[in-house]
C-alpha positions as CSV (number, residue, x, y, z in Angstrom):
1,M,-41.6,-74.1,-47.8
2,K,-40.0,-76.6,-50.2
3,N,-37.4,-73.8,-51.0
4,P,-36.5,-71.9,-47.9
5,T,-33.4,-70.4,-49.5
6,G,-35.5,-68.3,-51.8
7,Y,-37.5,-66.9,-48.9
8,I,-34.3,-66.1,-47.0
9,V,-32.9,-64.3,-50.1
10,A,-36.1,-62.4,-50.6
11,L,-36.1,-61.3,-46.9
12,L,-32.5,-60.2,-47.2
13,A,-33.3,-58.3,-50.4
14,V,-36.2,-56.6,-48.6
15,F,-34.0,-55.8,-45.6
16,V,-31.2,-54.3,-47.8
17,L,-33.7,-52.3,-49.7
18,L,-35.3,-50.9,-46.5
19,S,-31.8,-50.1,-45.1
20,A,-30.9,-48.3,-48.2
21,S,-34.2,-46.4,-48.1
22,L,-34.1,-45.3,-44.5
23,F,-31.9,-42.6,-42.9
24,T,-31.9,-40.8,-39.6
25,V,-31.2,-37.2,-38.8
26,D,-29.7,-36.4,-35.4
27,Q,-30.8,-33.4,-33.3
28,R,-27.3,-31.9,-33.9
29,Q,-27.6,-32.2,-37.7
30,S,-29.5,-31.2,-40.7
31,A,-29.6,-33.2,-44.0
32,L,-30.1,-32.6,-47.7
33,V,-31.6,-35.3,-49.9
34,L,-29.9,-35.2,-53.3
35,Q,-31.1,-36.8,-56.4
36,L,-28.5,-37.0,-59.2
37,G,-26.8,-33.9,-57.6
38,E,-30.0,-31.9,-57.3
39,I,-31.5,-31.0,-53.9
40,V,-34.8,-32.7,-53.5
41,S,-35.6,-32.0,-49.8
42,V,-34.1,-30.5,-46.7
43,K,-34.5,-32.3,-43.4
44,T,-33.9,-30.1,-40.3
45,A,-36.0,-32.0,-37.7
46,P,-34.5,-35.0,-36.0
47,G,-36.1,-38.4,-37.0
48,L,-36.3,-41.3,-39.4
49,Y,-36.8,-40.5,-43.1
50,L,-37.1,-42.4,-46.4
51,K,-35.2,-41.9,-49.7
52,I,-35.0,-43.7,-53.0
53,P,-32.2,-46.1,-52.9
54,L,-29.3,-45.8,-55.5
55,I,-30.9,-42.7,-56.9
56,Q,-30.9,-40.4,-53.9
57,N,-28.2,-39.8,-51.4
58,V,-28.0,-37.8,-48.2
59,R,-25.5,-35.0,-47.1
60,Y,-25.3,-34.2,-43.4
61,F,-24.3,-30.9,-41.9
62,D,-23.5,-30.1,-38.3
63,T,-25.8,-27.4,-37.0
64,R,-23.9,-26.8,-33.7
65,V,-22.0,-23.6,-33.1
66,L,-18.6,-23.9,-34.7
67,T,-15.4,-21.9,-34.1
68,F,-13.2,-20.4,-36.6
69,E,-9.9,-18.9,-35.3
70,S,-7.3,-17.0,-37.3
71,P,-4.1,-19.2,-37.3
72,E,-1.8,-16.1,-37.2
73,P,-2.3,-12.6,-35.9
74,E,-3.5,-10.2,-38.6
75,R,-1.8,-6.8,-39.0
76,Y,-4.0,-3.7,-39.3
77,I,-3.2,0.1,-39.5
78,T,-4.9,2.5,-37.1
79,S,-5.9,6.1,-37.9
80,E,-2.5,7.1,-36.4
81,K,-0.7,5.1,-39.0
82,K,0.4,2.6,-36.4
83,N,0.4,-1.1,-36.9
84,V,-1.4,-3.5,-34.5
85,L,-1.5,-7.3,-34.4
86,V,-4.9,-8.7,-33.8
87,D,-6.0,-12.3,-32.9
88,S,-9.7,-13.0,-33.4
89,F,-12.2,-15.8,-33.6
90,V,-15.7,-16.2,-34.9
91,K,-18.6,-18.4,-33.6
92,W,-20.8,-19.5,-36.5
93,R,-23.4,-22.1,-37.4
94,I,-25.3,-23.4,-40.4
95,V,-28.9,-22.1,-40.5
96,D,-29.8,-22.7,-44.1
97,P,-28.3,-26.0,-45.3
98,K,-29.6,-25.6,-48.8
99,Q,-28.1,-22.2,-49.4
100,Y,-24.9,-23.4,-47.6
101,Y,-24.6,-26.3,-50.0
102,I,-25.2,-24.2,-53.0
103,S,-22.7,-21.5,-51.9
104,T,-19.9,-23.6,-50.6
105,G,-20.6,-27.1,-51.9
106,G,-20.8,-28.2,-48.3
107,D,-17.1,-27.5,-47.8
108,E,-16.5,-26.0,-44.3
109,A,-13.1,-24.7,-45.3
110,R,-14.7,-22.6,-48.1
111,A,-17.2,-21.2,-45.6
112,E,-14.4,-20.3,-43.1
113,L,-12.5,-18.6,-45.9
114,R,-15.5,-16.4,-46.7
115,L,-15.9,-15.5,-43.0
116,S,-12.2,-14.7,-42.8
117,Q,-12.3,-12.4,-45.8
118,T,-15.3,-10.6,-44.4
119,I,-13.8,-10.3,-40.9
120,N,-10.4,-9.0,-42.3
121,S,-12.1,-6.4,-44.6
122,G,-14.4,-5.1,-41.8
123,L,-11.6,-4.9,-39.2
124,R,-9.4,-3.1,-41.6
125,D,-12.1,-0.4,-42.1
126,E,-12.9,-0.2,-38.3
127,F,-9.2,0.0,-37.2
128,G,-8.4,2.6,-39.9
129,N,-11.0,4.9,-38.3
130,R,-9.8,4.6,-34.8
131,T,-6.7,5.2,-32.6
132,V,-4.6,2.6,-30.8
133,H,-6.3,3.5,-27.5
134,D,-9.7,3.0,-29.1
135,V,-9.0,-0.4,-30.5
136,I,-7.3,-1.6,-27.4
137,S,-9.7,-0.5,-24.7
138,G,-11.8,2.5,-25.5
139,Q,-14.1,1.1,-28.3
140,R,-13.2,-2.6,-28.3
141,D,-16.7,-3.8,-27.4
142,M,-18.2,-1.5,-30.0
143,I,-15.9,-2.9,-32.7
144,M,-16.8,-6.5,-31.9
145,D,-20.6,-5.7,-32.0
146,L,-20.3,-3.9,-35.3
147,M,-18.2,-6.8,-36.8
148,R,-20.7,-9.4,-35.6
149,E,-23.5,-7.5,-37.3
150,K,-21.6,-6.9,-40.6
151,T,-20.3,-10.4,-40.8
152,D,-23.7,-11.9,-40.0
153,Q,-25.3,-9.9,-42.8
154,D,-22.7,-11.1,-45.3
155,S,-22.7,-14.7,-44.1
156,R,-26.5,-15.1,-44.4
157,K,-25.9,-15.1,-48.2
158,I,-24.2,-18.5,-47.8
159,G,-26.7,-19.9,-45.3
160,V,-24.5,-19.2,-42.2
161,Q,-25.4,-17.2,-39.0
162,V,-22.5,-15.5,-37.1
163,V,-23.2,-15.8,-33.4
164,D,-20.2,-13.8,-32.1
165,V,-17.0,-12.1,-33.2
166,R,-14.3,-11.7,-30.5
167,L,-10.9,-9.9,-30.5
168,K,-8.8,-12.1,-28.3
169,R,-5.7,-9.9,-28.3
170,V,-4.7,-6.5,-29.8
171,D,-0.9,-5.9,-29.5
172,L,1.6,-3.6,-31.0
173,P,4.4,-5.1,-33.0
174,Q,7.6,-5.8,-31.1
175,Q,9.6,-2.8,-32.3
176,V,6.7,-0.5,-31.7
177,S,6.1,-2.0,-28.2
178,D,9.7,-1.4,-27.3
179,S,9.5,2.2,-28.4
180,V,6.2,2.7,-26.5
181,Y,7.7,1.1,-23.4
182,R,10.8,3.4,-23.6
183,R,8.6,6.4,-23.9
184,M,6.5,5.3,-21.0
185,E,9.6,4.6,-18.9
186,A,10.9,8.1,-19.8
187,E,7.6,9.7,-18.9
188,R,7.5,7.8,-15.6
189,K,11.0,8.9,-14.8
190,R,10.1,12.5,-15.6
191,V,7.1,12.3,-13.3
192,A,9.2,10.7,-10.5
193,N,11.9,13.4,-10.8
194,E,9.2,16.1,-10.7
195,L,7.7,14.6,-7.6
196,R,11.2,14.3,-6.0
197,S,11.9,18.0,-6.8
198,T,8.5,19.0,-5.4
199,G,9.1,16.9,-2.3
200,A,12.6,18.4,-1.8
201,A,11.2,22.0,-2.2
202,E,8.4,21.2,0.3
203,S,11.0,19.7,2.7
204,E,13.1,22.8,2.5
205,R,10.1,25.0,3.1
206,I,9.1,22.9,6.1
207,R,12.6,22.9,7.5
208,A,12.9,26.7,7.1
209,D,9.6,27.2,8.7
210,A,10.6,24.9,11.6
211,D,13.9,26.8,12.0
212,R,12.1,30.1,12.0
213,Q,9.6,28.9,14.6
214,R,12.5,27.6,16.7
215,E,14.2,31.0,16.6
216,V,11.0,32.7,17.5
217,I,10.5,30.4,20.4
218,I,14.1,30.9,21.7
219,A,13.8,34.6,21.3
220,D,10.5,34.7,23.2
221,A,11.9,32.5,25.9
222,Y,15.0,34.6,26.2
223,R,12.8,37.7,26.4
224,D,10.6,36.2,29.0
225,A,13.7,35.0,31.0
226,Q,15.2,38.4,30.9
227,K,11.9,39.9,31.9
228,I,11.6,37.5,34.9
229,K,15.3,38.1,35.8
230,G,14.8,41.8,35.7
231,Q,11.7,41.5,37.9
232,G,13.7,39.3,40.3
233,D,16.6,41.8,40.4
234,A,14.1,44.7,40.9
235,A,12.5,42.7,43.7
236,A,15.9,42.0,45.3
237,T,16.9,45.6,45.0
238,S,13.7,46.7,46.6
239,I,14.2,44.2,49.5
240,Y,17.8,45.4,49.9
241,A,16.6,49.0,49.8
242,K,13.9,48.4,52.4
243,A,16.3,46.5,54.7
244,F,18.9,49.3,54.3
245,S,16.4,51.9,55.1
246,R,15.4,50.2,58.3
247,N,18.9,49.9,59.8
248,P,21.6,51.6,57.6
249,E,24.3,51.1,60.2
250,F,23.8,47.3,60.4
251,Y,23.6,47.1,56.6
252,A,26.9,49.0,56.2
253,F,28.5,46.7,58.8
254,Y,27.2,43.6,57.0
255,R,28.5,44.8,53.7
256,S,31.9,45.5,55.2
257,L,32.1,41.9,56.6
258,E,31.3,40.6,53.2
259,A,34.0,42.7,51.8
260,Y,36.5,41.5,54.4
261,R,35.6,37.8,53.8
262,K,36.1,38.2,50.1
263,S,39.3,40.2,50.4
264,F,41.0,37.9,52.9
265,N,39.8,34.6,51.3
266,G,43.4,33.5,50.3
267,K,46.3,32.6,52.5
268,N,48.6,35.2,51.1
269,S,46.2,38.0,50.6
270,T,47.9,41.4,50.2
271,L,46.1,44.8,50.2
272,V,47.8,48.1,49.4
273,I,45.5,50.6,51.1
274,E,45.9,53.6,53.5
275,P,45.4,52.7,57.2
276,D,42.9,55.5,57.7
277,S,40.8,54.3,54.7
278,E,37.1,53.7,55.0
279,F,37.8,50.0,54.4
280,F,39.1,49.7,58.0
281,K,36.3,51.7,59.5
282,Y,34.9,48.9,61.7
283,F,38.3,47.6,62.6
284,K,39.1,50.9,64.1
285,K,35.8,51.0,66.0
286,S,36.4,47.5,67.4
287,G,39.9,48.6,68.5
288,D,38.6,51.7,70.2
289,K,36.1,49.7,72.1
290,A,38.9,47.2,73.2
291,K,41.0,50.0,74.7
């Protein structure tokens, strides 16, 4: 108690020693305890741990799922010898910190380079065995599943697990796209022209059939009209004949009056006819009665 400074210094030394001896591991991390560059222990569970100060040091690694995305689209060749541009990304995480440190020195860029090389090699093989249609839509899911399995098998060698491999976009190069679009446009025009020709032919067929039906209907109507007219004329003739047979003299007189009326219809009607003609038969009779 006569020298409190010494006690304070001793307490500070103990505190500094304990601070240098303790380290924590977060639930999102794993840690390697290194002694003179050699791995002494691996800490994967979260908590508070001890290490030897000055002799041992700790390296932390993020164990969350990380994303590696290709900065530029990669060019691959399909089985049809056509180029395609592919954008992809990989979801990965560290599952073996010790192997990861030994293989990459704890450098994330080296790990991503290894993943990129594996992905590019695998995609080159897969695309080379498939057509453009297969890689764009037909077998795209299959390619991603195969690449995830192959990349995961290779990445385990460096202590990394590949969670997923995705193809974001598969496009044709611009010059190839223009050619494909022109071919598609020409094909659509051909189909449109074919449909128009088929429609025009169908229209002509329908119009011709309608004209034929119209002619048939008109002909049938004319036939029926003529038939009805003939029946009417026959009925009229029959009536006239019956009437004539009942009183032939009156019928002859009525017919003569009709002839007179039609003959003398105009103001200056002139007839050149013999006076003793049958036409003046009833005039003569009416004159004889008057005398």
